[in-house]
Structures are given as C-alpha cells and as structure tokens.
C-alpha positions as CSV (number, residue, x, y, z in Angstrom):
1,M,32.9,-1.6,11.1
2,N,35.5,-4.3,11.3
3,A,34.3,-8.0,9.9
4,L,34.1,-9.3,13.3
5,L,31.4,-6.3,14.6
6,R,29.7,-6.5,10.5
7,S,28.6,-10.2,11.1
8,I,27.4,-10.1,14.4
9,A,25.5,-7.4,13.5
10,L,23.9,-9.1,10.3
11,G,23.4,-11.7,12.2
12,T,21.3,-9.7,15.3
13,F,19.6,-8.3,12.6
14,V,18.6,-11.4,10.9
15,G,17.8,-13.0,14.0
16,A,15.5,-10.0,15.3
17,A,13.8,-9.4,11.9
18,L,12.3,-13.7,12.0
19,S,10.0,-12.1,14.3
20,L,9.0,-8.8,12.9
21,Y,8.1,-10.2,9.3
22,P,5.9,-12.9,7.8
23,Q,7.6,-15.8,6.1
24,V,8.3,-15.9,2.6
25,A,6.1,-18.3,0.7
26,A,7.5,-21.3,-0.7
27,A,8.9,-21.0,-4.1
28,P,7.7,-22.4,-6.8
29,A,8.7,-26.3,-7.5
30,A,9.9,-25.1,-11.2
31,P,14.0,-24.3,-11.3
32,P,13.8,-20.6,-11.9
33,A,15.0,-19.7,-16.0
34,L,19.0,-18.9,-15.8
35,A,18.2,-15.3,-16.7
36,G,20.1,-12.1,-16.4
37,E,23.8,-11.7,-15.3
38,Y,24.8,-13.1,-12.2
39,V,27.8,-13.7,-10.5
40,P,29.4,-16.7,-11.4
41,D,31.0,-18.3,-8.1
42,E,27.6,-17.0,-5.5
43,V,24.3,-18.1,-5.1
44,L,21.9,-16.5,-2.3
45,V,20.3,-19.2,-0.2
46,K,16.9,-18.9,1.8
47,F,17.2,-21.5,5.1
48,K,13.8,-22.5,6.5
49,P,13.3,-20.8,10.1
50,T,13.2,-23.9,11.1
51,A,16.8,-24.2,9.9
52,G,19.3,-23.9,12.9
53,M,23.3,-22.7,12.6
54,Q,24.5,-25.9,12.9
55,A,22.1,-27.5,10.2
56,R,23.0,-24.3,8.1
57,M,27.0,-24.2,8.3
58,A,26.5,-28.3,7.5
59,A,24.5,-27.5,4.4
60,M,26.9,-25.7,2.5
61,A,29.9,-27.7,3.9
62,A,28.1,-30.9,2.5
63,R,28.2,-29.0,-0.9
64,G,31.8,-27.6,-0.6
65,H,30.7,-24.2,0.1
66,S,31.0,-21.5,2.3
67,V,29.3,-18.3,3.2
68,V,30.2,-15.2,2.2
69,A,27.9,-13.0,4.7
70,N,23.9,-13.3,5.9
71,L,22.3,-10.6,4.3
72,N,19.9,-8.0,6.0
73,Q,17.3,-10.2,5.5
74,P,15.4,-13.4,7.3
75,G,17.3,-16.3,6.4
76,W,19.5,-15.5,4.0
77,A,23.2,-16.1,3.1
78,Q,25.5,-15.3,0.6
79,V,27.1,-18.4,-0.5
80,K,30.2,-19.5,-2.4
81,V,30.4,-22.1,-4.5
82,R,33.0,-24.3,-5.0
83,A,35.2,-24.0,-7.9
84,G,34.1,-25.2,-11.3
85,Q,30.8,-25.7,-10.5
86,T,28.6,-24.5,-12.8
87,M,25.3,-22.1,-11.6
88,E,23.0,-25.0,-12.4
89,A,24.4,-27.2,-10.6
90,A,24.9,-25.3,-7.8
91,L,21.4,-24.3,-7.6
92,A,20.4,-27.7,-8.2
93,A,22.5,-28.9,-5.3
94,Y,19.9,-27.0,-2.6
95,R,17.0,-27.4,-4.3
96,N,15.8,-30.8,-2.8
97,D,17.3,-29.7,0.7
98,A,14.8,-30.0,3.9
99,N,16.4,-27.0,4.9
100,V,16.1,-24.4,2.2
101,E,13.2,-22.8,0.7
102,Y,14.5,-20.9,-1.7
103,V,18.0,-20.8,-3.8
104,Q,18.9,-17.8,-6.5
105,P,21.6,-16.6,-8.3
106,N,23.4,-13.5,-7.0
107,Y,21.7,-11.3,-9.6
108,I,24.1,-8.1,-11.1
109,Y,22.5,-4.6,-11.5
110,R,23.7,-1.7,-12.7
111,A,23.7,1.9,-12.6
112,A,20.7,3.2,-15.0
113,A,22.3,6.7,-15.9
114,A,22.7,7.2,-20.0
115,P,25.7,8.3,-21.0
116,N,27.0,12.3,-19.6
117,D,26.5,15.1,-21.3
118,T,29.5,17.5,-19.3
119,Q,27.8,20.6,-21.2
120,Y,26.2,23.0,-18.1
121,G,23.3,22.9,-18.0
122,Q,20.1,25.1,-16.2
123,L,17.8,23.7,-14.0
124,W,14.8,23.8,-16.5
125,A,13.2,21.0,-14.1
126,F,12.3,23.3,-11.2
127,K,11.5,26.0,-13.6
128,N,11.1,25.5,-17.7
129,T,11.0,28.5,-19.1
130,G,12.1,27.4,-22.4
131,Q,15.8,28.4,-22.1
132,P,18.8,26.8,-24.0
133,V,20.3,24.0,-21.9
134,G,22.6,21.2,-23.3
135,S,24.8,20.5,-25.8
136,P,23.8,21.5,-28.5
137,P,21.6,23.6,-26.9
138,V,18.0,22.4,-26.8
139,R,14.7,24.8,-26.1
140,G,12.3,23.2,-24.2
141,T,8.6,24.1,-23.3
142,A,8.1,26.9,-21.2
143,G,6.0,25.7,-17.8
144,A,6.8,21.8,-18.7
145,D,8.3,21.1,-15.1
146,M,7.9,19.7,-11.7
147,N,6.1,22.8,-10.3
148,I,8.1,23.2,-7.8
149,E,8.8,26.3,-7.1
150,P,4.6,27.2,-5.0
151,A,5.6,24.5,-3.1
152,W,9.0,26.0,-1.7
153,D,6.6,28.5,-0.4
154,H,5.7,26.0,2.1
155,I,8.5,23.6,2.8
156,T,11.7,23.3,2.0
157,D,13.3,22.0,4.8
158,C,13.1,17.7,4.1
159,S,15.8,16.7,6.9
160,S,13.5,15.1,9.1
161,V,12.8,12.2,7.0
162,V,16.1,10.6,5.6
163,V,16.5,9.3,2.3
164,A,18.8,6.4,1.9
165,V,20.8,6.7,-1.9
166,L,21.7,3.2,-3.0
167,D,24.4,4.0,-5.7
168,T,27.8,4.1,-6.4
169,G,28.3,6.1,-2.5
170,V,27.8,10.2,-2.2
171,N,31.1,12.1,-2.2
172,Y,29.9,13.5,1.1
173,T,32.2,16.2,1.5
174,H,31.1,18.3,-1.8
175,E,30.4,21.7,-0.9
176,D,26.7,21.3,-2.1
177,L,26.3,18.3,-0.5
178,A,28.0,18.5,2.8
179,A,25.5,20.1,5.0
180,N,23.1,17.9,4.1
181,M,24.3,14.2,4.8
182,W,22.4,12.3,7.4
183,N,24.2,12.0,10.8
184,G,25.0,8.8,11.2
185,G,26.5,9.3,15.0
186,S,30.2,7.4,15.7
187,G,29.0,4.4,14.6
188,F,28.6,5.8,10.7
189,P,31.2,8.5,10.8
190,N,30.7,9.1,7.1
191,H,27.0,9.2,6.7
192,G,26.2,5.5,5.5
193,Y,28.1,2.8,4.7
194,D,29.9,0.6,1.9
195,F,28.6,-2.3,0.8
196,I,31.1,-3.1,-1.7
197,G,34.6,-2.4,0.4
198,N,32.6,-3.7,3.2
199,D,33.6,-0.8,5.4
200,D,31.8,2.2,6.5
201,D,33.1,4.9,3.9
202,P,30.5,4.7,1.5
203,M,32.4,7.4,-1.0
204,D,32.3,7.8,-4.5
205,D,34.2,6.4,-6.9
206,S,32.0,6.9,-9.9
207,G,30.4,10.3,-9.7
208,H,26.3,8.4,-10.4
209,G,25.6,8.6,-6.8
210,T,26.4,12.2,-6.0
211,H,25.0,13.8,-8.9
212,V,21.8,11.3,-7.6
213,A,22.3,12.8,-4.4
214,G,22.3,16.5,-5.4
215,I,19.6,15.8,-7.5
216,V,17.7,14.4,-4.4
217,G,19.2,17.6,-1.9
218,A,22.1,19.7,-2.9
219,V,22.0,22.4,-0.4
220,G,20.2,25.3,-1.4
221,N,20.3,28.9,-0.7
222,N,23.6,28.6,0.2
223,G,25.3,31.2,-2.6
224,R,27.0,28.4,-4.5
225,G,26.0,25.7,-7.3
226,T,22.6,24.0,-7.8
227,T,19.5,23.1,-4.9
228,G,18.0,19.6,-4.7
229,V,14.3,18.8,-4.5
230,C,15.0,19.2,-0.9
231,Q,17.2,22.6,0.1
232,K,17.8,20.8,3.3
233,A,17.9,17.3,3.6
234,G,19.0,14.0,5.1
235,I,20.9,12.1,2.9
236,M,22.2,8.6,3.8
237,A,25.1,7.2,1.0
238,V,24.6,3.6,0.9
239,R,27.1,2.2,-1.8
240,V,26.4,-1.0,-3.2
241,L,27.7,0.0,-6.8
242,D,31.2,-0.4,-7.8
243,A,33.2,2.5,-9.4
244,D,32.1,0.8,-13.4
245,G,28.3,0.8,-11.8
246,K,27.9,-2.6,-11.3
247,G,26.4,-4.4,-7.9
248,T,24.8,-7.3,-7.1
249,T,21.4,-8.8,-5.3
250,A,23.1,-9.4,-2.4
251,T,24.7,-5.7,-2.4
252,A,21.1,-4.0,-3.0
253,V,19.8,-6.4,-0.4
254,E,22.2,-5.7,2.3
255,G,21.6,-1.9,1.3
256,I,18.3,-2.0,1.7
257,G,18.2,-3.8,5.0
258,F,21.1,-1.3,6.1
259,A,18.3,1.7,5.0
260,V,15.7,0.7,6.5
261,T,17.4,-0.4,10.1
262,N,18.9,2.8,10.1
263,G,15.6,4.5,10.1
264,A,15.6,5.4,6.6
265,R,11.4,7.1,4.9
266,V,12.6,7.2,1.6
267,I,14.9,4.7,-0.5
268,N,15.6,5.9,-4.0
269,M,17.1,2.6,-5.9
270,S,19.2,4.2,-9.3
271,L,19.9,0.9,-10.7
272,V,18.2,-1.8,-13.0
273,G,18.9,-5.7,-14.0
274,D,20.0,-6.0,-17.5
275,G,17.5,-9.3,-18.2
276,T,13.6,-10.5,-17.3
277,F,14.4,-12.3,-14.4
278,F,12.5,-12.3,-11.2
279,D,14.6,-11.8,-8.4
280,T,13.1,-13.3,-5.3
281,A,15.6,-12.1,-3.1
282,L,15.6,-8.1,-4.0
283,S,11.5,-8.7,-4.0
284,N,11.4,-9.5,-0.3
285,A,13.8,-7.0,0.7
286,I,11.3,-4.3,-0.7
287,T,8.7,-5.9,0.8
288,N,10.7,-5.9,4.3
289,A,11.2,-2.3,3.8
290,Q,7.3,-2.2,3.0
291,N,6.9,-3.2,6.6
292,R,8.7,-0.9,7.7
293,D,6.3,1.8,6.0
294,V,9.7,2.7,3.7
295,V,8.8,4.3,0.4
296,V,11.3,2.9,-2.4
297,V,11.7,4.7,-5.6
298,V,13.3,2.7,-8.8
299,V,13.8,3.7,-12.3
300,A,12.2,2.6,-15.2
301,G,15.4,1.7,-17.1
302,N,17.2,2.5,-20.4
303,T,18.0,0.6,-23.8
304,G,19.6,3.1,-25.9
305,D,17.3,5.2,-28.4
306,V,14.2,3.5,-28.5
307,G,12.3,3.0,-25.3
308,H,10.5,-0.4,-24.9
309,D,7.8,-1.4,-23.2
310,N,8.2,-3.1,-19.8
311,D,4.7,-5.0,-19.8
312,L,5.5,-6.6,-22.6
313,A,6.9,-10.5,-22.4
314,G,10.5,-10.7,-22.4
315,N,11.2,-6.9,-21.7
316,A,10.4,-6.9,-18.0
317,T,13.4,-4.7,-16.1
318,Y,13.9,-5.3,-12.2
319,P,13.2,-3.7,-9.7
320,C,10.7,-1.6,-11.7
321,N,8.1,-5.1,-12.8
322,L,7.8,-5.6,-9.2
323,T,4.6,-4.8,-7.6
324,Q,5.1,-3.8,-4.2
325,P,2.4,-1.2,-3.0
326,N,5.6,0.9,-1.6
327,L,7.3,0.7,-4.9
328,V,7.5,3.9,-7.3
329,C,8.5,3.2,-11.3
330,V,9.6,6.2,-12.6
331,A,10.1,7.0,-16.5
332,A,12.2,9.9,-17.5
333,L,10.5,13.2,-19.5
334,D,12.4,15.5,-21.9
335,Q,12.4,19.5,-21.7
336,N,9.1,19.5,-23.8
337,Y,7.4,16.8,-21.7
338,A,8.0,14.2,-23.8
339,L,8.9,10.5,-23.0
340,A,12.7,10.8,-23.3
341,N,14.0,8.5,-26.5
342,F,15.9,6.2,-23.9
343,S,13.3,5.7,-21.4
344,N,11.2,2.7,-20.7
345,W,7.7,2.7,-20.2
346,G,4.9,0.3,-19.1
347,A,1.2,0.7,-18.6
348,T,1.1,-1.2,-15.8
349,S,4.7,-1.5,-14.1
350,V,5.6,2.3,-14.5
351,D,4.1,4.9,-12.5
352,V,5.0,8.3,-13.5
353,G,7.2,10.1,-15.2
354,A,9.8,13.0,-14.4
355,P,12.5,15.3,-15.8
356,G,15.3,13.1,-17.1
357,T,17.3,14.8,-19.6
358,N,20.3,17.6,-19.0
359,I,20.0,17.5,-15.5
360,L,22.1,19.6,-14.2
361,S,23.8,18.5,-10.3
362,T,26.7,17.9,-8.2
363,T,29.4,15.2,-9.7
364,G,32.9,15.5,-9.1
365,V,34.9,11.9,-6.8
366,N,37.7,14.3,-5.5
367,L,37.6,15.4,-1.5
368,N,36.0,18.8,-0.9
369,S,34.7,18.7,-4.4
370,T,32.9,21.9,-6.2
371,S,32.2,19.7,-9.4
372,Y,28.8,20.5,-11.3
373,G,27.8,18.8,-14.8
374,T,24.6,17.2,-16.3
375,M,23.7,13.6,-16.9
376,N,20.4,12.3,-18.8
377,G,18.8,8.9,-17.8
378,T,15.9,7.6,-15.4
379,S,18.7,7.2,-12.9
380,M,17.8,11.4,-12.8
381,A,14.1,10.9,-13.0
382,S,14.2,8.7,-10.2
383,P,16.1,11.5,-7.7
384,E,13.5,13.7,-8.5
385,V,10.3,11.4,-6.9
386,A,12.4,10.4,-3.8
387,G,12.8,13.9,-3.0
388,L,8.9,14.6,-3.3
389,A,8.6,11.9,-1.3
390,A,10.9,13.3,1.1
391,I,8.9,16.4,0.8
392,L,5.5,15.0,1.4
393,R,6.5,12.9,4.1
394,A,8.4,16.4,6.2
395,F,5.2,18.3,5.7
396,N,3.1,15.5,6.5
397,P,4.7,13.5,9.4
398,Q,2.0,11.3,9.7
399,Y,2.1,10.2,6.3
400,T,2.2,6.4,5.6
401,Y,4.2,5.1,2.9
402,A,0.6,4.7,1.1
403,D,-0.3,8.4,1.6
404,T,3.0,9.1,0.1
405,V,2.7,7.1,-2.5
406,G,-1.1,8.1,-3.3
407,A,-0.1,11.7,-2.9
408,I,2.5,11.6,-5.7
409,K,0.9,8.9,-8.3
410,N,-3.1,10.9,-8.0
411,G,-1.0,14.5,-7.0
412,G,0.6,14.3,-10.6
413,R,-0.5,15.8,-13.7
414,S,-1.8,14.3,-17.3
415,V,0.7,14.1,-19.6
416,P,-0.3,13.2,-23.4
417,A,3.4,11.2,-23.9
418,L,2.8,9.3,-20.9
419,A,-0.7,8.3,-22.0
420,G,-1.7,4.5,-22.1
421,K,2.2,4.1,-21.0
422,T,2.3,4.8,-17.0
423,T,-0.3,3.6,-14.7
424,T,-1.1,7.2,-14.1
425,S,-0.4,9.3,-17.7
426,K,1.3,12.1,-15.2
427,A,4.3,13.2,-14.7
428,V,5.0,14.1,-11.1
429,D,3.4,17.9,-9.5
430,V,5.3,18.9,-6.7
431,M,2.9,21.3,-5.5
432,S,-0.2,19.1,-6.4
433,S,1.1,16.5,-4.9
434,L,1.5,18.9,-1.3
435,A,-1.6,19.7,-2.0
436,Y,-3.6,16.5,-2.7
437,I,-6.3,15.1,0.2
438,N,-7.0,11.3,0.2
439,P,-10.7,11.4,-0.2
440,P,-12.5,10.1,2.2
441,T,-14.1,6.3,2.7
442,G,-17.0,4.4,4.1
443,L,-19.2,8.0,4.7
444,T,-22.7,8.3,3.8
445,A,-25.0,11.7,3.6
446,T,-28.2,12.7,3.4
447,V,-29.9,15.1,1.7
448,R,-32.8,17.0,3.8
C-alpha cells in the first residue's frame, strides 16, 4: 500500500469510527508525569470531534509541528515536534488548546521474551510427562500442562477465527506457518501489514514474532516440526516492533486498528512498556477493540531474575495493568507449574498463568525457513492463551469477548503458585475452558 492510499485508508477509518465509538473522557487537568521511555521528537495528540482538519493542521503549524500519521483511532494524530523542543514543552504547547482533548508522549514498547534458550526442547506445555527439556535438561512435573490433548478430540481447526499477532512480524513462508496464515486477499497479499516499514510486507527480521505465531498456530499433523495450540489457524501478521524488538504507542495503536478493521477476533501482544506510565492512546485502542468484540491477550512482563508485583505502587506495567474486560494478562509458569522466576504477577492485574519456559516453536528469519528453537518469557505464555481464545471462539461461534474471557478464567485450574498472585489463582486449562458453561442468572426455582 503506497503512502497516499495508506493516508486515505487511515483517514477513512478515523472518520467512520467517530460514529462507532464513544468519545474519550476529557483528560485530567493535571499534566501527566513523564515516566517511561518515549520517542523524543514525537507526541500523540487527541483532537476534539469539533475540530475539523483545517483547525488541526493550523494547531500543528502554529507550533512548528507536522503530522506523521493519523492513527487508527478516532481523532488521534502522531505529530512530529520541532527540532530542539523538549518533550515537556511540546506537551505543554497543546494542553490549553481549545481544539485538543489530550496529548501524550509516543511511548516505546519492547518484546517481552526473556533471553533465548537455543537448545531444542519438547512440547511439555501440551503434554508434560516429566521429560527433560532445555539446557541443562530440566525435568518437570507430570501432568503440569495445559490439558490440551482431550480438547483436540473435539476441535483442532481455529481457522474461522483470525488471530492477529502484533509483534516483530511473522516469517509467513516458514514450513510450519505458511498454510496457517490469514488470507489478506489482493490488498494484503503477505498476510498482514508492517507499521515499522509502512508497507504491506510484515516479514519478521527478529524471530520473536515467528516464535509467538508458532505457539498460536503452527500447522499440526503435517509430519514436520511442531504444532500450535490451534493446529489449523488464521494468523494475521502485524509488525509493530522492529528488529530489536522495539515499537511505540503509535505502531501498537495502528496495529490494533488494522487488526480490528480486518476482522481479527483475537489479538496477541507479547510486548510491554518499561515504565509505570498510563498510556491513554493505547488504552483507548484496546477499548475500541472491546467495542468491536475483540479479545486482547497481553503479557505480565519479565523482570529478569525476580518477578515483581504489578499491583505495587511504582511497579505497574502496561498494557497488563489496563482494566478493560476484553483484556487478559498472562504470567509465565515453569515445567513444575511454579511461577517462572522472571515472570511478573499481580493479584488485581494479572489474570492467569500459562507455560512460559523452554517453549519450543518456529524460528528463523529466512524465506522458507525450517528452523525451530526454544524461548523463555511471558511472551511465550501469552500466545498459549491467545490460541485458547481462538479455540473457544471457533468452537462456539456465538461467543462474545465476555464469554471467551469468562471461559478462560473460570475454566482454568487452581495452582498453588498463583494463589494470591493473579485475579483467578489459576493456570489455563484448555479442556476445562472448552467444557465451561456460564451458569444461568436471573432464574428462580420453587421446591414442591
């Protein structure tokens, strides 16, 4: 998609979306604290619905600023500030403008994988027999897994539910992914979009996104490699992180908008910010996804060697600490179903746990790759849950986001290591979630 067509497409989305989504509440009078890492020469501006294009352009021109892009979210613009202007000055310049509802930095997000473990492993997350996995080999606890094999007796095909992988891109030519990529038609022939390079080729040049995609939906029963939670899938590749695993609020927001507009019903974001900032633009984008009935699965985050409590003041991580009901935040478990030593947790912010150590999946950044490898991180736990969401929505086409999230949380099984450390104290259990039925409400019974 060339720059002109992209600009038209984004502008059309913004105009149409004004009638679909409720307006964002006015920002607090007090300026937000400048926490976290952000792009030094950009801000994101939310213009009021009453501000026409001429007023918006005039507001930016008066400050020596220029528009980079209109985001896939009503009224928001990504704005380039003038050379030498501090972030504080750029934000202050818009706060008292009658046409502006909100202004914030363009925060930076990073892939949430812990350091790679290159030793070939086994799929203990799907069937844990206590087999040795990793380097040095670690034996886990038999039965400490996602209980997925009984569910595969009922459904292995999730291709009716598009899962958008917002990450470093996806190696869509990989031998174990090519057949399970989303069909974007002539408009998106490479199965998605690249918001880092601003083109229609979201090829992975890092390997992180390819690993995540394989966890969701590597092809099953094809006599090679591995399998994903969904053995047959519809994976949409949305590149919002660069080769170093770094992206911004703007790329994430545009990625969410693209996924929602093009029919994704589940979004996986294995990325996390590095500070305690509240990102209004990203929050609004997730709310818009909620309004379009999309489940969003995110990571709890990694802190290295000692997981920390996301609920404690100063330790919140985003998007995990956002509170939209369509959001599921995932911690990582090890092969004994203990909380992984790098995984964050939080009794009111993190929802469930899933396998996240020594996870085998697709890798490689070369065309027609045949590479596989293991990684550790909440980045690996999150797509386990995104795959479960796809199974649930494929098996129950009438399920809303609320039904899906409810089945994930309530269908999980209690794990001692998560007691008091997640909202549910549970690890995901695929078969139990598949069998979960919401109890009826509003009924009365008379005993005779």
